[in-house]
N, C-alpha and C positions, 0 to 999 in steps of 0.2 A: 605826658599823657594824661589821661582822664581817669579819675577815681571817683565813682558816684556823680559824674558830671562836673568835677572841679578838677582843674588842671594842677598836676604835680610834676616836679622833678623828683629824681630818686636821691639826691642830696643837695643841700642848700645850707646857708649860712643863717643862723638865727638872728632875725632882725632885732629882736629885744636883748639879745647877748651876743655881739658879734665874735665872743671868742668861745663860742659853742657851735658845732656843725650838727645838723640834724640829718639823720637817715631813717629809711624806712625798715624795720626788722623783717625781712623777707622770710625768715623761719616761720613766722606766724600765719603767712598767707596760704590759700586764700580765706582762711576761716576768720582772721582779725587783721584789722588794719592799724597798726601802732608804730609811731615814730620813737626813737632814741636819740639822745643827745650824746655826741662825742666831744670830751673836754680835755683829753690827753692822748698823747701818742700811744700809750698803752691800750687805750679804748679803741683806737683806730685799728691797731694790730688786731686786737680780739675780734673786731667787727669783720674784718677780711678773713682773719683765719676760721673763724666759726661761721662763716657764711650768713652773716646778718646782711652783708652786701655781697654780691658775687656778679660775675660776668666781667669780661676784659675791661671795657670802658669805665664801669663804676668803681672796679678795684682800682684803676689808676686814679680816678677822681678822688677816691677816698684817701690814697696814698698822698695825693698833692695837699689836700687839707690836712692830714695827719702830720706832714712836714710843718705845716703852719702851726698846728697845735704844738708840736715840739719846740718851735721857735718861742712860744710865749712862756714856756718853763725852763728854756736854755739859759745857762748862765751867762750874764754879759760879757765876761772877759775870756771864756773859752766857749762862746757861741758855736762858732763854725765847727769845733770839734764836737760838740755836742749833737750839732744838726747832722754830721757824718756819721755818728753811732745811731742816732734816731733813724736814718735811712737805711743803714744795715739791718736794724731791727725790724723795720717795715718789710724790706724786701724778703725777709725770712718766713714772712706769714703764709705765702703761696708761692711755689716756685715756677709755675708753668706761664701764668699770663704775663705776656710781655709788658703790658701797661703799667704794672706796679713798679718795676725797676726804671721804665722810662719817665714815669711822672716824678719819682725821687731825684733822679739825676737831673732833671729839667729844673726843678726847685734849687737844687744845690747850686747848679750852673748861674741860675739868676741872682742868687744871695753871695756868691763866692768872692765877689769883689768889693763888697761892701763892709763898712768898718762899724757903723752905728747899729746897735741891737735894735734900735726903734726902726730904723729903715729897713734892717733886714726883716723884721715882723711885717711891717707893712708891704714889702716886695713879695714875701712869701705868700701873703693871702692874695694878692693881685694876681700872682702867677698861678695859684690854685684855683681862683674863679677863671681865670682864661682857659685852665684845661678842661674845666667843666664846661665852659661855653663853646669851646672849640669842638668837644665830644658831642654835644648836643647838635651843633651847626654840621658837623661832619656826617653824622648819622641822617640827618634832614636830606643832605645831598646824596648821600647812599640810596635813600628812597626815592629820589627824583631819577637817578641813573637806572635803579633796577626796575622801575616802573615801566620802563619801555620794554623791558624783556618779557613781563608779564602781558602788556599790550600786544606784543607780536604774537604771543601764544593764543590769546584770546580772539585775535583777528582772524586766525585760521581755523577755529573750531565752530562746528556748525552751531552747537549750543551755548558757545560763548564762555560758559562757567570754566574757570581755571581752577583746578586742584593742585594746591601746593604742599608739599610735606616738609616739615621742619623738624629739628631734633634739640633737644635741651631748651633752654630759653635764651635766644639772643635778641631778647626784645627790650622794650623800654626799661624794664627792671634790671638788665643787665648793663645799661649805660647810663647816661644822664636824662636822655629823653630820646624818643622815637625807636631806639634800638637800632640794631644792624639787619638781621635777617628779617625782621618784621618791617622796617622802614619801608621796603619796596610794597609790602603789603598794604600798609596805609597809605601809601600815596597812590596805589591803584584804586583803591576803595575809594578815596576822595576824587578820582577821576571817573568813578562811576562803574568800573569793570566788575563782573559778577565774579566772586572767587570764594573758595571753600579752602580751609586750611586742616590738613591731617597732622595732628599733634601727637609726637612720641611722648609716652609718659616719662621716659628718661629717668631710669633707676641708676643709683640708688636714691638720689635725693628727690627723684620725681619732680624736677623743676618744670617739665612740661605739663604735667597733670596738674600742679600747683600753681604755676606762675604763667605760664603762655596761654592756658585756658583762662585763667583770670583775667589777664590782658585783654585778650580777644573779646571776652565776654563783656568787659567794661567799653570796648570799642564797638561792640555790636557787629563783629564779623563772624560769619558762619564757620564753624569749626566741629571736628570730630576728634575725641581722644582715642588713641590707639595704643596698644602694647609695642614695646621697642621692636618685637620680632615682626610685626605685621606690615612692615613697610615693604618688604619685597613682595609678597602677596599681591598687595595692592598695585605695584607696579607690573607685575606679570599680568593682570588683568585690567590694565589700561586705566586705572583709577588715579594715576599722579602724572600730572604733566610737567611738573619740575620740582626739584628740591632746592631750598635755600636754607644754608645753615649758616653759624658766626665762626669765629676763629678766636682763639686765646693767644695764639703765636704763630706767624706764618714767616716761613724763610724766605729770603729775597729770591729764591729760585721757585717758589709757589707751592711748596710742602705746607700743609695745614694741621696744626693741632688744635683739636676741639674736642668737646665732651667724649667721652668713651662711647663707643658705638657708632660714631661719624663714619668711621672708615667702612664698615659694613653697609651703611647706607650707600655710599659711594660707589662700591663693588655691585650692589644690586641696581643701582641706577645706570652704570655702565653695561651691565649684562642687558638691561631692557631698553636702552637708547634713551634713557630719561636725562634731560640736562641737569647737571649738577652745580650749583653756584655756591659760591662762599662771599658772604657780605663782612667787610672789615674796614675800620678807619685805618689810616696809614701808621697811626701810633701802634698798631699791633704787629706791623713788620719788624722782624729781628733782622737788622742789616748786617749783623755779624755771622750770621748761620747760612751755610747754603746747602744743608741738607736737614731733612725733618728727624732723621736718627739722632742728631745732637741736641734736640729739643728735650730739656729735662721733663720727666713725666711725674706728676705729683702722686705719691701713694698716700691714701687716706686711711683713716681708721675703719678696720673691719667691721666695727659695731653699725656702720652705716648701711652695711649689707646684711647683717644678721638680724636687724631690728627695722621697724617702720614706725613712723609717726603720722597720726592722723587725728581727727575730731570724733569724739564718742557721739552717741544720740544724745546724751546729756549736755553736749556742748563742751566739754573740756577736751583739751589736747593731750594726749597721752602718746608714750612711745611703748611698743610691745615687741617681744622677741619673736622672731618667725624661723630661726634655725636652732639646731641642737647647742646646748650649752658649750660643748666642746669642739665645735668646729673652727677650722681655721679659714678665713676668709681673707682673699687678696683683693683690695679695693684700688684698682688703678682709675685715677681721675680723668684722663684723656688717652686719645690715640691720636695718630698720626696718617692723614690721608695724602698720598703721594699726589704732585702735581699733575701727573698722566691721567689722573681721575677727575680733575676738576675742570668743568667746562670753561668757566672764567671766574674771575675775581670782581666783585663789585666794590669799589672804593669811592671815596668823596671826590676823586678827580674823573671818574668815569669807570668803564668796564674794561677790564685787561687780561688778557691772556695770562695763564698761571706759568710763566717761564721767565727767567732771568732776563732776557733781552728785552721783552715786553715791559716788565716790570721797571727796568733801568731807564727805559724811554719814557715812563710817565712819571717817573720821580728823579729827573737828571741830578737835582742836587744831592743825592745820595751816591752818585757815581764815586769810585774811588779805584785805584788799583786793586784793592782787596776784593771789590766786586767782580 
């Protein structure tokens, strides 16, 4: 997407140094736009763990490139063992996002039959590039399918403007390009549909306030920042036509793990007859899980709740404490929205009901006795 009118992906190979991967340090947005080079698997792990990169698709792409970086430093004689260890290390960075383990396992499968360390490194890079390219392409396709839902609402409204509520950041910054929840918004904008986005602030990291607002501002899309608890009020007063969120892991039965607070939005949407959509590429499905209760939920540091980071009037970025020194904070990173609250899933293959039968039909190659 665009940054000051220039197109960027969120991760790319340094053209002058192909053994370096460049990312955007999302911790500094929206106040500063800075890129960081990753040159080791340890740096890739840190980037994922410490939220320089975040979001299902981008975590997966970073893990793919992290495996390529691991191949560069792995010993020639024990390269497969070194890569397996690197893969386990990367998977430990964040447990909930399905794309992380999916990308690691995909790279390992691609190089598993190769003997030459040179060929392994070349193949790992090719596979990582493909993961990134597919992520961008799938998100673009999600946008095209999701646009039809926005068009349908617009055609029924007297004043035509469609009000969309989203939670967290499932935009370009959470993927390689386009985003999942934002892709239909961009596609609808390009089709000339009048729309407006209600943006949840999304405590404690404030990805909505910091990232989604910045993205929409760069793209010239009308939006308003709201507190996390305002969505239900807006729905009660007819100010929300639809909700679109992303997903970090979705079971093959349609239960959705997404940023903490998503479940409450789904409940409010159900109570007010507001359609609730989840946009995700197929790489986010967990084909081994049949219930959301089995999804591992990341518990992050309580410091993220007791402190807040922002830019001062002087332009410096500082972190200040907002809770008593002795307080105990429980910081759950995600919650699970059951399939019964999801109007439909928007994937790169089309719009599908959030249930096992429909999902199996759309992805027949995933069918097995286990499913």
